[in-house]
C-alpha positions, 0 to 999 in steps of 0.5 A, spaced: 808 927 912 808 932 908 810 931 901 817 934 899 815 935 891 808 940 893 801 936 894 801 928 894 795 929 888 801 931 884 805 925 886 799 920 884 793 918 880 787 922 881 785 921 888 777 920 886 780 914 881 784 911 887 778 911 891 774 907 886 777 902 886 778 900 893 773 895 895 769 897 902 762 894 901 760 889 906 755 884 904 750 882 909 753 876 911 759 880 914 764 877 909 767 883 906 769 884 898 776 884 900 776 878 903 772 874 897 777 877 892 783 874 896 780 867 896 779 868 889 786 869 887 788 864 893 783 859 889 786 861 882 793 860 884 791 853 888 787 851 881 793 853 876 798 849 881 794 843 881 794 843 873 801 844 874 802 838 878 797 834 874 802 835 868 808 833 871 804 827 874 802 825 867 809 826 864 812 822 870 807 816 869 809 816 861 816 817 862 818 812 866 826 812 868 827 819 865 821 822 868 825 826 872 828 830 866 820 831 864 819 833 871 825 838 870 824 841 864 816 842 865 818 846 872 823 850 868 817 851 863 812 854 869 818 858 872 819 862 865 811 863 865 810 865 872 817 870 871 816 872 864 809 872 861 804 871 868 805 879 871 803 881 864 798 877 862 795 874 868 796 879 874 791 884 870 785 879 871 786 879 879 787 887 879 785 893 875 791 896 871 791 904 868 795 908 865 799 912 870 798 919 869 802 925 867 806 928 872 812 927 877 812 920 879 811 918 871 817 922 869 822 919 874 820 912 872 821 913 865 827 918 866 829 911 870 828 906 864 830 910 859 838 911 863 838 903 863 835 901 856 829 899 859 825 898 852 818 901 854 814 907 855 808 903 858 807 905 865 801 903 869 798 902 877 794 898 879 789 897 885 793 892 890 791 895 896 784 891 895 788 885 897 794 887 902 797 894 904 805 891 901 808 897 896 811 893 890 812 894 882 814 891 877 819 891 870 817 885 866 815 883 859 819 880 853 818 881 845 815 888 846 811 887 851 815 890 857 811 895 862 813 898 868 807 897 874 807 900 880 801 898 886 797 904 889 800 903 896 807 905 893 804 911 890 799 913 896 804 911 902 811 913 900 815 919 897 817 921 890 824 918 892 822 911 895 819 910 888 825 912 885 828 907 890 824 902 889 824 902 881 831 903 881 831 895 884 826 892 879 829 895 874 836 892 876 832 886 876 830 887 869 837 889 866 841 884 869 836 879 866 833 876 873 827 873 870 832 869 865 836 867 871 833 865 876 829 860 873 835 858 870 838 856 878 832 854 880 831 848 875 838 846 876 836 845 883 830 842 881 833 837 877 839 835 882 833 834 887 828 830 882 834 826 880 836 824 887 829 823 888 829 817 882 835 814 885 833 814 892 826 811 890 829 805 886 833 803 891 828 803 896 823 799 890 829 795 889 830 793 897 823 793 899 818 793 894 817 785 893 815 786 901 810 791 899 807 788 893 811 794 889 814 792 882 817 799 880 814 806 881 808 805 877 804 800 878 803 794 884 805 786 881 798 784 883 792 786 887 794 781 893 795 783 900 803 784 901 806 778 905 807 780 913 814 779 916 814 773 921 
């Protein structure tokens, strides 16, 4: 589809710069570089998740009957990190972020930011096409780190009005403080779930713990084999 504002080259980063970030090399084994990057991202996510769960379990073991409060508090902290810090400091480790070149798109993005009180002139694009065909953008950061990021799929596959529509949606998230509100709401849900789990666990241990050789949620009463029911 022809661009309504002239050459598509004016609506996106330099074509040679974009293409240089699309990994198409394949190794002799037949495994593509794109697949390796995807697996690395998955492995990184799994490793981070394992660390989070380990910290929650450690808090549970040390806090006794108040374990659900600690688990909820840690969940809130990690949700805030995911919403406010990861987009600015962690995601650039997985993709190549570069300043968005001067042109109609940058002007439109900054105009939208100024009109909605987004305190930044920091606009970047990143090479998500090596991982996905999904178009996306985000407005993230706090305490002077706020920045606007658009992926190359959005720049290369959509028109300027469509880009403005996506950025309008993302700007709305930022202006309405969803990065703070969503972690709070999710944490309330987690707190209720953890509390119900704790009450249910204590009730189950009180009723069946003796027969299973369990004194509480922490450790068995002995190393003997649980008695069988006659």
